[in-house]
KENU-924457 format. One record per residue (C-alpha): x, y, z; residue in one letter; residue number from 1. Coordinates in steps of 0.02 Angstrom, whole numbers, plus 50000, padded with zeros to 5 digits. Layout:
N
X; Y; Z; a; NUM
...
REM end
This chain:
650
56545; 55496; 54467; x; 1
56442; 55381; 54359; x; 2
56255; 55394; 54334; x; 3
56132; 55270; 54265; x; 4
56055; 55331; 54101; x; 5
55870; 55370; 54113; x; 6
55785; 55429; 53954; x; 7
55671; 55578; 53977; x; 8
55540; 55654; 53864; x; 9
55668; 55779; 53804; x; 10
55774; 55638; 53735; x; 11
55922; 55683; 53847; x; 12
55981; 55565; 53982; x; 13
56004; 55628; 54158; x; 14
56187; 55578; 54154; x; 15
56215; 55680; 53996; x; 16
56120; 55828; 54067; x; 17
56218; 55827; 54230; x; 18
56383; 55808; 54136; x; 19
56343; 55959; 54028; x; 20
56302; 56060; 54183; x; 21
56457; 56011; 54279; x; 22
56585; 56018; 54139; x; 23
56520; 56142; 54012; x; 24
56425; 56265; 54123; x; 25
56267; 56233; 54023; x; 26
56096; 56287; 54080; x; 27
56020; 56194; 54226; x; 28
55936; 56029; 54193; x; 29
55747; 56043; 54171; x; 30
55646; 56013; 54329; x; 31
55627; 55829; 54369; x; 32
55783; 55769; 54278; x; 33
55898; 55707; 54413; x; 34
56053; 55598; 54427; x; 35
56038; 55423; 54497; x; 36
56103; 55366; 54666; x; 37
56288; 55332; 54685; x; 38
56391; 55243; 54816; x; 39
56434; 55069; 54877; x; 40
56293; 54968; 54954; x; 41
56323; 54812; 55060; x; 42
56180; 54685; 55052; x; 43
56160; 54540; 55173; x; 44
56083; 54420; 55047; x; 45
56053; 54255; 55135; x; 46
56217; 54160; 55128; x; 47
56302; 54293; 55023; x; 48
56369; 54466; 55064; x; 49
56360; 54578; 54912; x; 50
56444; 54748; 54889; x; 51
56366; 54838; 54741; x; 52
56409; 54998; 54649; x; 53
56235; 55072; 54651; x; 54
56266; 55191; 54506; x; 55
56285; 55052; 54378; x; 56
56229; 54898; 54478; x; 57
56401; 54819; 54463; x; 58
56442; 54689; 54597; x; 59
56609; 54742; 54670; x; 60
56625; 54602; 54798; x; 61
56534; 54437; 54820; x; 62
56578; 54357; 54987; x; 63
56513; 54180; 55012; x; 64
56611; 54120; 55163; x; 65
56469; 54160; 55286; x; 66
56301; 54074; 55311; x; 67
56144; 54169; 55362; x; 68
56210; 54347; 55357; x; 69
56087; 54446; 55463; x; 70
56144; 54624; 55500; x; 71
56272; 54754; 55442; x; 72
56354; 54912; 55508; x; 73
56492; 55017; 55431; x; 74
56622; 55112; 55530; x; 75
56599; 55300; 55512; x; 76
56751; 55316; 55397; x; 77
56698; 55167; 55292; x; 78
56858; 55071; 55330; x; 79
56772; 54925; 55415; x; 80
56608; 54831; 55401; x; 81
56537; 54735; 55550; x; 82
56433; 54584; 55500; x; 83
56314; 54483; 55609; x; 84
56319; 54300; 55557; x; 85
56185; 54182; 55621; x; 86
56270; 54020; 55565; x; 87
56409; 54018; 55692; x; 88
56327; 54149; 55804; x; 89
56458; 54284; 55790; x; 90
56499; 54462; 55739; x; 91
56648; 54484; 55623; x; 92
56736; 54639; 55559; x; 93
56791; 54655; 55378; x; 94
56922; 54776; 55312; x; 95
56839; 54859; 55162; x; 96
56982; 54872; 55038; x; 97
56958; 54688; 54997; x; 98
56830; 54637; 55131; x; 99
56952; 54519; 55215; x; 100
56909; 54465; 55391; x; 101
56999; 54546; 55538; x; 102
56960; 54401; 55655; x; 103
56808; 54358; 55759; x; 104
56755; 54512; 55853; x; 105
56623; 54430; 55961; x; 106
56537; 54263; 55987; x; 107
56361; 54230; 56049; x; 108
56249; 54087; 56104; x; 109
56130; 54119; 55960; x; 110
56101; 54242; 55818; x; 111
56161; 54419; 55867; x; 112
56023; 54547; 55894; x; 113
56096; 54718; 55849; x; 114
56265; 54799; 55817; x; 115
56332; 54974; 55789; x; 116
56493; 55072; 55786; x; 117
56518; 55228; 55891; x; 118
56518; 55388; 55789; x; 119
56707; 55407; 55806; x; 120
56728; 55228; 55746; x; 121
56833; 55177; 55896; x; 122
56707; 55060; 55976; x; 123
56596; 54920; 55913; x; 124
56444; 54876; 56018; x; 125
56329; 54727; 55998; x; 126
56186; 54646; 56092; x; 127
56210; 54458; 56098; x; 128
56114; 54307; 56163; x; 129
56220; 54222; 56297; x; 130
56224; 54094; 56435; x; 131
56297; 54121; 56607; x; 132
56481; 54068; 56607; x; 133
56452; 53999; 56432; x; 134
56369; 53848; 56512; x; 135
56270; 53760; 56374; x; 136
56144; 53700; 56504; x; 137
56113; 53873; 56576; x; 138
55960; 53974; 56531; x; 139
55974; 54093; 56385; x; 140
55998; 54276; 56429; x; 141
56073; 54426; 56339; x; 142
56223; 54539; 56358; x; 143
56292; 54702; 56293; x; 144
56470; 54682; 56231; x; 145
56583; 54824; 56175; x; 146
56758; 54812; 56104; x; 147
56879; 54954; 56070; x; 148
56876; 55109; 56180; x; 149
56787; 55083; 56348; x; 150
56764; 54894; 56327; x; 151
56619; 54812; 56419; x; 152
56539; 54641; 56434; x; 153
56384; 54641; 56542; x; 154
56233; 54526; 56558; x; 155
56073; 54629; 56552; x; 156
55932; 54511; 56506; x; 157
55838; 54461; 56350; x; 158
55793; 54513; 56224; x; 159
55903; 54664; 56186; x; 160
55836; 54713; 56015; x; 161
55916; 54883; 55986; x; 162
56054; 55003; 56035; x; 163
56119; 55171; 55974; x; 164
56258; 55293; 56015; x; 165
56208; 55473; 56039; x; 166
56312; 55587; 55925; x; 167
56463; 55640; 56025; x; 168
56475; 55461; 56095; x; 169
56448; 55514; 56276; x; 170
56285; 55415; 56289; x; 171
56229; 55243; 56232; x; 172
56045; 55197; 56224; x; 173
55994; 55014; 56239; x; 174
55822; 54933; 56233; x; 175
55804; 54805; 56373; x; 176
55660; 54698; 56439; x; 177
55637; 54827; 56577; x; 178
55630; 54974; 56456; x; 179
55753; 55098; 56387; x; 180
55920; 55128; 56475; x; 181
56043; 55269; 56439; x; 182
56223; 55230; 56487; x; 183
56382; 55335; 56496; x; 184
56524; 55240; 56408; x; 185
56663; 55352; 56477; x; 186
56600; 55331; 56656; x; 187
56600; 55142; 56670; x; 188
56429; 55134; 56587; x; 189
56344; 55221; 56730; x; 190
56156; 55235; 56700; x; 191
56110; 55414; 56660; x; 192
55924; 55395; 56625; x; 193
55788; 55265; 56603; x; 194
55618; 55254; 56520; x; 195
55546; 55100; 56608; x; 196
55391; 55065; 56505; x; 197
55462; 55093; 56332; x; 198
55465; 54931; 56233; x; 199
55575; 54981; 56086; x; 200
55624; 54868; 55942; x; 201
55733; 54997; 55853; x; 202
55829; 55153; 55906; x; 203
55911; 55298; 55815; x; 204
55967; 55473; 55862; x; 205
55943; 55625; 55752; x; 206
56105; 55692; 55677; x; 207
56118; 55831; 55807; x; 208
56083; 55712; 55951; x; 209
55937; 55814; 56015; x; 210
55807; 55675; 55996; x; 211
55804; 55487; 56015; x; 212
55684; 55400; 55896; x; 213
55615; 55235; 55960; x; 214
55521; 55117; 55847; x; 215
55392; 55010; 55937; x; 216
55254; 54888; 55895; x; 217
55131; 55032; 55909; x; 218
55226; 55167; 55812; x; 219
55362; 55296; 55837; x; 220
55405; 55372; 56006; x; 221
55511; 55530; 56004; x; 222
55612; 55566; 56160; x; 223
55695; 55732; 56202; x; 224
55875; 55678; 56230; x; 225
55923; 55855; 56280; x; 226
55796; 55856; 56422; x; 227
55827; 55692; 56511; x; 228
55735; 55586; 56382; x; 229
55563; 55653; 56421; x; 230
55436; 55593; 56294; x; 231
55413; 55725; 56161; x; 232
55286; 55652; 56040; x; 233
55209; 55486; 55993; x; 234
55160; 55437; 55816; x; 235
55051; 55283; 55826; x; 236
55041; 55218; 55648; x; 237
55080; 55034; 55670; x; 238
55243; 54940; 55698; x; 239
55404; 55033; 55663; x; 240
55533; 54895; 55648; x; 241
55676; 55010; 55601; x; 242
55714; 55196; 55609; x; 243
55840; 55259; 55481; x; 244
55921; 55431; 55489; x; 245
55992; 55518; 55336; x; 246
56174; 55558; 55380; x; 247
56160; 55728; 55294; x; 248
56025; 55779; 55418; x; 249
55876; 55803; 55301; x; 250
55768; 55647; 55309; x; 251
55707; 55503; 55416; x; 252
55634; 55337; 55362; x; 253
55516; 55233; 55469; x; 254
55512; 55053; 55413; x; 255
55350; 54958; 55440; x; 256
55293; 54786; 55386; x; 257
55235; 54836; 55212; x; 258
55278; 55019; 55195; x; 259
55414; 55147; 55225; x; 260
55367; 55321; 55285; x; 261
55491; 55457; 55234; x; 262
55488; 55609; 55349; x; 263
55569; 55779; 55358; x; 264
55698; 55771; 55495; x; 265
55658; 55933; 55590; x; 266
55469; 55911; 55611; x; 267
55433; 55730; 55560; x; 268
55310; 55785; 55427; x; 269
55281; 55641; 55307; x; 270
55332; 55679; 55128; x; 271
55310; 55507; 55050; x; 272
55242; 55335; 55091; x; 273
55326; 55195; 54995; x; 274
55213; 55044; 54982; x; 275
55311; 54883; 54977; x; 276
55306; 54701; 55028; x; 277
55392; 54617; 55175; x; 278
55520; 54755; 55208; x; 279
55674; 54694; 55300; x; 280
55786; 54847; 55306; x; 281
55825; 55018; 55229; x; 282
55968; 55141; 55223; x; 283
56001; 55316; 55154; x; 284
56141; 55353; 55033; x; 285
56283; 55445; 55122; x; 286
56249; 55604; 55021; x; 287
56062; 55598; 55056; x; 288
56020; 55574; 54873; x; 289
55914; 55419; 54894; x; 290
55853; 55271; 54994; x; 291
55882; 55084; 54974; x; 292
55743; 54969; 55034; x; 293
55771; 54781; 55053; x; 294
55624; 54666; 55022; x; 295
55619; 54485; 55077; x; 296
55547; 54430; 54909; x; 297
55713; 54457; 54822; x; 298
55759; 54635; 54775; x; 299
55828; 54798; 54842; x; 300
55723; 54944; 54782; x; 301
55799; 55117; 54757; x; 302
55709; 55284; 54778; x; 303
55781; 55453; 54726; x; 304
55763; 55610; 54831; x; 305
55681; 55735; 54840; x; 306
55520; 55668; 54761; x; 307
55567; 55487; 54797; x; 308
55539; 55423; 54621; x; 309
55582; 55240; 54603; x; 310
55734; 55185; 54502; x; 311
55770; 55011; 54437; x; 312
55802; 54888; 54580; x; 313
55954; 54783; 54624; x; 314
55920; 54598; 54605; x; 315
55946; 54491; 54759; x; 316
55886; 54322; 54826; x; 317
55827; 54359; 55003; x; 318
55905; 54520; 55068; x; 319
55899; 54539; 55257; x; 320
55998; 54701; 55281; x; 321
56074; 54844; 55182; x; 322
56205; 54973; 55225; x; 323
56283; 55111; 55121; x; 324
56469; 55132; 55144; x; 325
56505; 55308; 55212; x; 326
56571; 55420; 55075; x; 327
56722; 55489; 55167; x; 328
56799; 55656; 55123; x; 329
56775; 55823; 55209; x; 330
56596; 55872; 55244; x; 331
56536; 56049; 55285; x; 332
56416; 56065; 55432; x; 333
56287; 56202; 55400; x; 334
56165; 56266; 55530; x; 335
56005; 56329; 55450; x; 336
55912; 56456; 55558; x; 337
55734; 56505; 55512; x; 338
55646; 56670; 55543; x; 339
55505; 56747; 55643; x; 340
55347; 56670; 55571; x; 341
55400; 56513; 55479; x; 342
55479; 56359; 55555; x; 343
55623; 56258; 55483; x; 344
55509; 56143; 55384; x; 345
55418; 56280; 55290; x; 346
55576; 56384; 55268; x; 347
55698; 56253; 55205; x; 348
55594; 56106; 55142; x; 349
55441; 56178; 55055; x; 350
55421; 56250; 54881; x; 351
55279; 56312; 54771; x; 352
55240; 56320; 54587; x; 353
55356; 56470; 54568; x; 354
55484; 56435; 54704; x; 355
55610; 56306; 54763; x; 356
55680; 56237; 54924; x; 357
55855; 56225; 54996; x; 358
55832; 56042; 55039; x; 359
55776; 55997; 54863; x; 360
55927; 56091; 54793; x; 361
56043; 55988; 54904; x; 362
55956; 55827; 54853; x; 363
55982; 55853; 54666; x; 364
56160; 55915; 54690; x; 365
56239; 55774; 54792; x; 366
56413; 55835; 54744; x; 367
56391; 55976; 54870; x; 368
56476; 55910; 55029; x; 369
56349; 55990; 55146; x; 370
56275; 55913; 55303; x; 371
56121; 56006; 55361; x; 372
56072; 56046; 55540; x; 373
55904; 56132; 55562; x; 374
55880; 56239; 55718; x; 375
55700; 56237; 55773; x; 376
55654; 56400; 55863; x; 377
55483; 56456; 55927; x; 378
55385; 56537; 55786; x; 379
55285; 56695; 55815; x; 380
55125; 56667; 55717; x; 381
55048; 56703; 55886; x; 382
55133; 56816; 56012; x; 383
55275; 56741; 56115; x; 384
55267; 56870; 56254; x; 385
55436; 56858; 56342; x; 386
55543; 56775; 56209; x; 387
55690; 56887; 56164; x; 388
55796; 56872; 56008; x; 389
55941; 56849; 56128; x; 390
55857; 56686; 56183; x; 391
55868; 56627; 56002; x; 392
56053; 56671; 56007; x; 393
56077; 56555; 56156; x; 394
55996; 56416; 56054; x; 395
56118; 56451; 55912; x; 396
56260; 56440; 56040; x; 397
56198; 56272; 56106; x; 398
56171; 56204; 55930; x; 399
56349; 56246; 55878; x; 400
56451; 56229; 56038; x; 401
56342; 56120; 56149; x; 402
56280; 56147; 56325; x; 403
56119; 56224; 56389; x; 404
56002; 56313; 56269; x; 405
55878; 56449; 56317; x; 406
55764; 56320; 56399; x; 407
55903; 56233; 56496; x; 408
55906; 56082; 56378; x; 409
56080; 56008; 56358; x; 410
56129; 55999; 56175; x; 411
56276; 55902; 56103; x; 412
56336; 56041; 55987; x; 413
56390; 56018; 55806; x; 414
56572; 56053; 55844; x; 415
56573; 55914; 55974; x; 416
56530; 55784; 55841; x; 417
56682; 55683; 55788; x; 418
56656; 55718; 55603; x; 419
56681; 55906; 55625; x; 420
56803; 55924; 55769; x; 421
56956; 55939; 55659; x; 422
56885; 56083; 55556; x; 423
56819; 56169; 55712; x; 424
56698; 56281; 55616; x; 425
56519; 56278; 55555; x; 426
56433; 56381; 55421; x; 427
56269; 56471; 55456; x; 428
56131; 56507; 55331; x; 429
55998; 56611; 55416; x; 430
55835; 56688; 55356; x; 431
55757; 56851; 55417; x; 432
55753; 56860; 55608; x; 433
55863; 56704; 55613; x; 434
56004; 56808; 55538; x; 435
55987; 56935; 55679; x; 436
55992; 56802; 55815; x; 437
56142; 56721; 55729; x; 438
56234; 56887; 55722; x; 439
56195; 56911; 55906; x; 440
56276; 56740; 55938; x; 441
56433; 56789; 55840; x; 442
56446; 56955; 55932; x; 443
56413; 56900; 56112; x; 444
56432; 56710; 56126; x; 445
56544; 56639; 55990; x; 446
56683; 56529; 56060; x; 447
56628; 56543; 56242; x; 448
56601; 56355; 56257; x; 449
56714; 56286; 56122; x; 450
56880; 56362; 56172; x; 451
56913; 56454; 56009; x; 452
56879; 56634; 55957; x; 453
56798; 56592; 55789; x; 454
56678; 56445; 55766; x; 455
56590; 56508; 55608; x; 456
56669; 56495; 55436; x; 457
56535; 56575; 55326; x; 458
56381; 56671; 55380; x; 459
56251; 56692; 55243; x; 460
56110; 56812; 55288; x; 461
55947; 56802; 55187; x; 462
55832; 56953; 55189; x; 463
55895; 57002; 55360; x; 464
55818; 57146; 55459; x; 465
55992; 57206; 55499; x; 466
55929; 57372; 55566; x; 467
55750; 57325; 55606; x; 468
55581; 57344; 55521; x; 469
55470; 57495; 55519; x; 470
55340; 57488; 55381; x; 471
55276; 57381; 55240; x; 472
55133; 57264; 55205; x; 473
55178; 57133; 55334; x; 474
55095; 57047; 55480; x; 475
55241; 57095; 55592; x; 476
55244; 57281; 55551; x; 477
55257; 57396; 55700; x; 478
55078; 57458; 55707; x; 479
55012; 57398; 55875; x; 480
55051; 57509; 56024; x; 481
55029; 57368; 56150; x; 482
55125; 57239; 56047; x; 483
55130; 57082; 56156; x; 484
55272; 56993; 56065; x; 485
55442; 57044; 56131; x; 486
55543; 56991; 55978; x; 487
55428; 57096; 55868; x; 488
55455; 57245; 55981; x; 489
55643; 57221; 55966; x; 490
55633; 57206; 55776; x; 491
55542; 57373; 55776; x; 492
55676; 57455; 55883; x; 493
55550; 57474; 56025; x; 494
55443; 57600; 55927; x; 495
55285; 57593; 55824; x; 496
55276; 57625; 55638; x; 497
55334; 57796; 55580; x; 498
55225; 57901; 55463; x; 499
55373; 58003; 55396; x; 500
55492; 57938; 55262; x; 501
55644; 58051; 55283; x; 502
55780; 57960; 55379; x; 503
55828; 58049; 55539; x; 504
55687; 58176; 55520; x; 505
55555; 58104; 55638; x; 506
55444; 58243; 55702; x; 507
55383; 58187; 55823; x; 508
55468; 58020; 55856; x; 509
55352; 57869; 55844; x; 510
55295; 57820; 56018; x; 511
55376; 57676; 56110; x; 512
55273; 57520; 56138; x; 513
55180; 57524; 56302; x; 514
55233; 57343; 56330; x; 515
55421; 57372; 56311; x; 516
55536; 57279; 56428; x; 517
55711; 57335; 56474; x; 518
55822; 57335; 56320; x; 519
55685; 57318; 56189; x; 520
55706; 57495; 56122; x; 521
55897; 57480; 56126; x; 522
55910; 57307; 56049; x; 523
55985; 57361; 55882; x; 524
56090; 57496; 55964; x; 525
56172; 57360; 56068; x; 526
56185; 57237; 55923; x; 527
56256; 57359; 55795; x; 528
56360; 57462; 55914; x; 529
56275; 57627; 55864; x; 530
56100; 57704; 55857; x; 531
55979; 57666; 55716; x; 532
55993; 57846; 55656; x; 533
56171; 57805; 55601; x; 534
56098; 57712; 55453; x; 535
56044; 57878; 55379; x; 536
56224; 57921; 55332; x; 537
56258; 57746; 55263; x; 538
56434; 57746; 55333; x; 539
56520; 57582; 55373; x; 540
56561; 57525; 55549; x; 541
56653; 57362; 55587; x; 542
56545; 57334; 55740; x; 543
56401; 57283; 55626; x; 544
56501; 57128; 55572; x; 545
56598; 57068; 55724; x; 546
56745; 56950; 55696; x; 547
56729; 56973; 55508; x; 548
56854; 56900; 55387; x; 549
56969; 57027; 55309; x; 550
57151; 57072; 55278; x; 551
57182; 57091; 55463; x; 552
57083; 56936; 55513; x; 553
57095; 56803; 55375; x; 554
57027; 56668; 55492; x; 555
56872; 56770; 55534; x; 556
56691; 56750; 55482; x; 557
56646; 56777; 55300; x; 558
56487; 56883; 55297; x; 559
56380; 56867; 55140; x; 560
56221; 56970; 55152; x; 561
56090; 56933; 55018; x; 562
55937; 57045; 55000; x; 563
55807; 57092; 54870; x; 564
55838; 57234; 54749; x; 565
55704; 57247; 54616; x; 566
55567; 57231; 54664; x; 567
55616; 57286; 54841; x; 568
55579; 57197; 55004; x; 569
55448; 57303; 55093; x; 570
55484; 57219; 55260; x; 571
55671; 57242; 55288; x; 572
55717; 57372; 55156; x; 573
55857; 57361; 55030; x; 574
56020; 57443; 54978; x; 575
55983; 57614; 55053; x; 576
55877; 57667; 55200; x; 577
55701; 57714; 55145; x; 578
55523; 57744; 55205; x; 579
55565; 57756; 55389; x; 580
55623; 57911; 55480; x; 581
55693; 57808; 55625; x; 582
55819; 57722; 55510; x; 583
55753; 57544; 55525; x; 584
55727; 57491; 55345; x; 585
55900; 57450; 55278; x; 586
55945; 57270; 55232; x; 587
56122; 57315; 55182; x; 588
56245; 57274; 55320; x; 589
56355; 57425; 55349; x; 590
56530; 57354; 55372; x; 591
56677; 57358; 55253; x; 592
56713; 57171; 55260; x; 593
56535; 57118; 55216; x; 594
56493; 57052; 55042; x; 595
56323; 57135; 55014; x; 596
56239; 57057; 54862; x; 597
56074; 57109; 54782; x; 598
55956; 56974; 54717; x; 599
55825; 57028; 54592; x; 600
55662; 56958; 54524; x; 601
55603; 56873; 54683; x; 602
55418; 56828; 54661; x; 603
55288; 56906; 54774; x; 604
55280; 56908; 54922; x; 605
55462; 56960; 54920; x; 606
55510; 56932; 55100; x; 607
55423; 56763; 55120; x; 608
55487; 56696; 54954; x; 609
55666; 56758; 54971; x; 610
55738; 56595; 55045; x; 611
55640; 56499; 54911; x; 612
55707; 56597; 54761; x; 613
55829; 56498; 54653; x; 614
55960; 56635; 54641; x; 615
55958; 56655; 54831; x; 616
55977; 56468; 54859; x; 617
56117; 56439; 54735; x; 618
56219; 56588; 54794; x; 619
56202; 56533; 54975; x; 620
56255; 56354; 54937; x; 621
56398; 56410; 54826; x; 622
56462; 56525; 54964; x; 623
56468; 56381; 55087; x; 624
56543; 56259; 54962; x; 625
56679; 56376; 54897; x; 626
56713; 56465; 55063; x; 627
56708; 56625; 54963; x; 628
56586; 56766; 54926; x; 629
56490; 56764; 54762; x; 630
56531; 56893; 54631; x; 631
56433; 57055; 54631; x; 632
56422; 57039; 54441; x; 633
56250; 56969; 54391; x; 634
56324; 56876; 54243; x; 635
56452; 56789; 54355; x; 636
56314; 56747; 54478; x; 637
56213; 56670; 54337; x; 638
56360; 56561; 54288; x; 639
56382; 56504; 54467; x; 640
56199; 56454; 54473; x; 641
56202; 56368; 54303; x; 642
56334; 56246; 54366; x; 643
56207; 56178; 54490; x; 644
56057; 56070; 54446; x; 645
55896; 56166; 54477; x; 646
55775; 56064; 54583; x; 647
55592; 56036; 54539; x; 648
55473; 56171; 54600; x; 649
55304; 56145; 54678; x; 650
REM end
């Protein structure tokens, strides 16, 4: 991989710094020193189609046989590029080894409107101006034409400005003069849903298929694709001419007339506004490391994640569209599950002066082949009276295997996406309560909808309350007798805080919550397969790590349990049970096949900062990347972390 050389105050180039890290195991690059963007970028530049190596700005292909190149779309495996050509009114497909033409795919009565490949790459869909029976005297209308699997050629009306396949390819959204229509390709394009008044000019689904993002003249409209396309939110900040989704699942870009708004994918929080002039198009690099923005005045600007600093642009004459060629290779889907109080944005995206974020670490280490999926669960800053941790487990099930979640919303499921079907497994990185709900999924639900016994490759638990919580300086400690939040009652084992420290020596037992529902006091007994008092002996039991990988089950789940050592985590405990006579404060997972690893020197507050600590982040990412547990030797752990670029903090 080649990187453009950028001189820093230290006098070292980023390329040199990254090379030292990757090949010599040197210390991490200083914060802010990052590699450039790599990959092949196709640029529709007036009457020229350029393919540029972004890392060094080398033009790999210059195709001049087309006039007025208007739009571009790569096949998911990068083997073909579909090109909308206005001079000649057609859509052609090019084979990307030498960008030779594979023949006219489609013809139109005027300049094509939009085009896209299905996610499995087996269909090409386009919206085309047309005339009835190709009669040149007939009035202009528009049609949706699809070639490949489930071919179709249907007049719908004009204009037809946008279309998008939902991940999984079972639904196709199209913007029509009558509003949004959702069609079922495998069912003769039967209409599944409609949003009559939505006047969309651009469409894109999130990577998990749960939301459809519609750009309109008045802003962004977010539709809940899992709940019949009910309107979820509206963000009225002016025209959104194009919605771009980062293929690695982390970012979104909303393209306006003179600015591009970069958002966090889970919660749409804006992280950067790029001011520009006459934007025509944008696209994310396939590894999520950056964004290319085409400007009509003659350049393609490049911005580097995660702080979106601008790099030197690519010269062009009048770029109309840009598209990164998919990187290919095996990608690892990872489901990130947040905890009790903090949502996915604050858990995985945010950092402070002393801490880091998982998303920033992925951005500055594009060599990690990780695609991120962020499960958004209800947070419990305020009480969620009847929400059980088992409900969260149903949401984990739906996110991984598809089907109904705890609210009856129909999710696609990561393992139903074409990119991950062959591997058939997903990794989980879960923080705090999220680790408990994920373990509940593995124990009670794993494989029930996917047809296989094991759907999880690696399960990394971060500061998990594996046996509950019982004391500590925390807002969710078990001090309120009439605790209204059911998940909090379950985390406390159905009992209030104990005043005695000696494990198994409660005299008397702490009282049960007066608000307990059936199963609250037995939650951990059912999850772990034995009573909480069993933690007092510290003996292992395989029931605490169901379906774990070991000598007798090499295809099982690899459990890596990371927790704070010194200073200790006052919320979930540490290596041995302490400060709770019920036996609730033990972060160590008591099963022989679990890789329990202590992480030290986490800044205060320990529990809240644990998923933001650099050692935690790098060990979690290395586990997923290597499909192996990190060493329990601190020196070996340090070497594993030094081979990754440390992201900027703050």
